[in-house]
C-alpha positions as CSV (number, residue, x, y, z in Angstrom):
1,X,18.2,-1.8,-8.3
2,X,18.3,-2.0,-12.3
3,X,17.4,-3.6,-15.5
4,X,20.3,-5.5,-17.2
5,X,21.5,-2.4,-19.2
6,X,25.0,-2.6,-20.0
7,X,25.5,1.3,-18.8
8,X,24.8,0.1,-15.6
9,X,27.2,-3.2,-15.6
10,X,29.9,-0.2,-16.4
11,X,29.5,1.4,-13.0
12,X,32.1,0.6,-10.3
13,X,32.3,-2.8,-8.3
14,X,31.9,-0.5,-5.3
15,X,28.2,-0.2,-6.2
16,X,26.6,-3.2,-6.1
17,X,23.6,-3.8,-8.8
18,X,20.4,-5.5,-7.7
19,X,18.8,-7.0,-11.0
20,X,15.2,-7.2,-11.9
21,X,13.2,-10.2,-11.8
22,X,10.6,-8.6,-13.7
23,X,13.1,-8.4,-16.6
24,X,13.9,-12.1,-15.8
25,X,10.1,-13.0,-16.2
26,X,9.4,-10.8,-19.3
27,X,12.2,-13.0,-21.0
28,X,10.5,-16.4,-19.8
29,X,7.1,-14.9,-20.7
30,X,8.1,-14.1,-24.2
31,X,9.2,-17.8,-24.8
32,X,5.6,-19.3,-23.3
33,X,4.0,-16.9,-25.9
34,X,6.1,-17.4,-28.7
35,X,7.5,-21.0,-28.7
36,X,4.6,-23.6,-28.5
37,X,6.7,-26.7,-27.7
38,X,8.6,-24.8,-24.7
39,X,5.4,-23.4,-23.0
40,X,5.3,-26.0,-20.2
41,X,8.9,-25.3,-19.4
42,X,8.4,-21.5,-19.5
43,X,5.1,-21.9,-17.6
44,X,7.2,-23.8,-14.5
45,X,9.5,-20.8,-14.4
46,X,6.6,-18.5,-14.6
47,X,5.2,-20.3,-11.4
48,X,8.5,-20.4,-9.7
49,X,8.9,-16.9,-10.1
50,X,5.2,-16.0,-9.0
51,X,6.1,-18.2,-5.9
52,X,9.3,-16.0,-5.4
53,X,7.3,-12.8,-5.5
54,X,4.9,-13.9,-2.9
55,X,7.4,-15.5,-0.3
56,X,9.4,-12.1,-0.5
57,X,6.2,-10.2,-0.1
58,X,5.0,-12.1,3.1
59,X,9.0,-11.3,4.6
60,X,8.6,-7.5,3.7
61,X,5.0,-7.4,5.3
62,X,6.4,-8.9,8.3
63,X,9.4,-6.5,8.4
64,X,7.0,-3.4,7.6
65,X,5.2,-4.4,10.8
66,X,8.4,-4.8,12.7
67,X,7.9,-8.7,13.4
68,X,11.5,-9.2,12.7
69,X,11.8,-12.0,15.6
70,X,10.1,-15.0,16.7
71,X,9.1,-18.0,14.8
72,X,7.2,-16.8,12.2
73,X,9.8,-14.2,10.9
74,X,12.2,-17.2,11.0
75,X,9.7,-19.5,8.9
76,X,9.4,-16.7,6.2
77,X,13.2,-16.1,6.0
78,X,13.7,-19.8,5.6
79,X,11.1,-20.3,3.2
80,X,12.5,-17.6,0.9
81,X,15.8,-18.6,1.3
82,X,14.7,-22.3,0.4
83,X,13.0,-21.3,-2.6
84,X,15.7,-19.1,-4.0
85,X,18.0,-22.4,-3.4
86,X,15.4,-24.2,-5.3
87,X,15.7,-21.9,-8.3
88,X,19.3,-22.0,-8.6
89,X,19.5,-25.8,-8.7
90,X,16.9,-25.6,-11.2
91,X,19.0,-23.4,-13.5
92,X,22.2,-25.2,-12.9
93,X,20.6,-28.7,-13.7
94,X,18.7,-27.4,-16.8
95,X,22.1,-25.7,-18.2
96,X,23.6,-29.3,-18.0
97,X,21.3,-30.6,-20.6
98,X,22.9,-31.5,-24.1
99,X,20.2,-30.1,-25.8
100,X,18.9,-26.9,-25.1
101,X,16.8,-24.3,-27.2
102,X,19.0,-21.3,-28.0
103,X,16.2,-19.3,-26.1
104,X,16.1,-21.4,-23.3
105,X,20.1,-21.4,-23.0
106,X,20.0,-17.6,-23.3
107,X,17.6,-16.9,-20.3
108,X,19.2,-19.7,-18.3
109,X,22.8,-18.4,-19.0
110,X,21.6,-14.7,-17.9
111,X,20.4,-16.0,-14.5
112,X,23.7,-17.9,-13.9
113,X,25.7,-14.8,-15.1
114,X,23.1,-12.2,-12.9
115,X,22.4,-14.7,-10.0
116,X,24.5,-12.5,-7.3
117,X,22.7,-9.4,-8.4
118,X,19.3,-11.5,-8.5
119,X,19.5,-12.7,-4.8
120,X,21.2,-9.4,-3.1
121,X,17.3,-9.0,-1.9
122,X,18.0,-11.9,0.7
123,X,20.2,-9.6,2.6
124,X,17.8,-6.9,3.1
125,X,13.8,-6.8,2.9
126,X,13.9,-3.2,1.6
127,X,15.6,-4.2,-1.8
128,X,12.6,-4.9,-3.9
129,X,12.5,-8.0,-6.6
130,X,12.0,-5.4,-9.4
131,X,12.9,-1.7,-11.0
132,X,9.3,-1.0,-12.1
133,X,8.9,1.8,-9.3
134,X,12.5,3.2,-10.8
135,X,11.3,3.2,-14.2
136,X,8.2,5.0,-13.8
137,X,10.1,7.7,-11.7
138,X,12.4,8.0,-14.8
139,X,9.4,7.9,-17.5
140,X,8.9,11.9,-17.6
141,X,12.7,12.5,-17.7
142,X,13.0,9.9,-20.5
143,X,10.2,11.0,-22.4
144,X,11.4,14.7,-22.1
145,X,14.6,13.6,-23.5
146,X,13.3,11.9,-26.2
147,X,11.2,15.0,-27.3
148,X,13.9,17.3,-27.0
149,X,16.9,15.2,-28.5
150,X,18.8,15.0,-25.4
151,X,20.9,18.0,-23.6
152,X,23.2,18.6,-26.3
153,X,26.1,19.1,-24.2
154,X,28.0,17.2,-21.0
155,X,27.0,20.4,-18.8
156,X,23.5,20.4,-19.7
157,X,22.9,16.7,-19.2
158,X,24.5,17.0,-15.7
159,X,22.3,20.1,-14.6
160,X,19.2,18.5,-15.9
161,X,19.8,15.5,-14.0
162,X,20.5,17.7,-10.7
163,X,17.2,19.6,-11.5
164,X,15.3,16.4,-12.2
165,X,16.6,14.8,-8.7
166,X,15.5,18.1,-7.0
167,X,11.8,17.9,-8.6
168,X,11.2,14.4,-8.1
169,X,12.4,14.8,-4.3
170,X,9.6,17.3,-4.0
171,X,7.0,15.3,-5.5
172,X,7.9,12.3,-3.9
173,X,7.5,13.9,-0.7
174,X,4.1,15.8,-1.9
175,X,5.4,19.2,-2.6
176,X,4.5,21.5,-5.4
177,X,8.1,21.9,-7.7
178,X,6.7,24.9,-9.7
179,X,6.0,26.9,-6.2
180,X,9.0,25.9,-4.4
181,X,11.2,26.9,-7.7
182,X,9.5,30.1,-7.6
183,X,10.2,30.6,-4.2
184,X,13.8,29.4,-4.7
185,X,14.1,32.1,-7.3
186,X,12.7,34.9,-5.4
187,X,15.4,33.9,-2.5
188,X,18.0,34.0,-5.1
189,X,17.3,37.5,-6.5
190,X,18.1,38.7,-2.7
191,X,21.6,37.8,-3.1
192,X,22.4,38.0,-7.0
193,X,25.1,35.6,-8.1
194,X,25.1,33.8,-4.8
195,X,22.6,31.1,-3.9
196,X,20.4,31.5,-0.7
197,X,22.2,31.3,2.6
198,X,19.7,28.9,3.9
199,X,18.9,25.9,1.6
200,X,17.5,23.9,4.4
201,X,14.2,25.7,4.0
202,X,13.9,23.9,0.3
203,X,14.8,20.2,1.9
204,X,11.6,18.0,2.8
205,X,13.3,16.6,5.7
206,X,14.2,19.8,7.3
207,X,11.5,22.0,6.1
208,X,9.1,23.3,8.5
209,X,5.5,22.0,8.9
210,X,4.2,25.4,8.1
211,X,6.1,25.3,4.8
212,X,5.2,21.9,3.9
213,X,1.2,22.8,4.5
214,X,2.2,26.1,2.2
215,X,3.8,24.3,-0.6
216,X,1.7,20.8,-0.7
217,X,0.4,19.2,-3.5
218,X,-3.5,18.5,-3.7
219,X,-4.0,15.2,-1.5
220,X,-5.6,13.9,-5.2
221,X,-2.6,14.4,-6.9
222,X,-0.8,10.9,-7.4
223,X,2.9,10.9,-6.2
224,X,5.2,9.8,-8.6
225,X,6.4,5.7,-8.4
């Protein structure tokens, strides 16, 4: 789940890209705010995208409650599929117009180009419509990168990525990264030059309940994302 940055598009085809609908909406919102005579057109698209979010949320709530069988689920899935088909038919029709504003054409051609990735969410309710959570999770790393002018060497960049991944995993699970890192170093000091033999005690999904309580963040701490 990403925005449409070219770097993500360079990833191998075996990694499927789910593109972000919020970025599509932002493009249309800019037209709504900036090009007066196109406001009615943009407003129509904004309303359709809002409906898309509502219908997808209804499906997600049913899935979360394990109501994935029966008439209510079938109706929710069908309503979402029909609305997505409506959106596809709309951009197909509008792209055939002889006189399109360049900004309209840009948005519609982008939708056509990214449509497969924009509709992957239909396959699985767990796939979100946007990458807002991912961007919030990345924010601290991005701010640090900008403040420190990057890693300076490939090995340093790879190490940074690994460390941030470990820290974010602890944070998401409500664990204190500083306390766990210190504990890791203490364990490491027992076998100089070699990592601790038992790293499972640092993995949230294998950690004992006692350790989770010992290294838990305060309840008031807002977890990332």
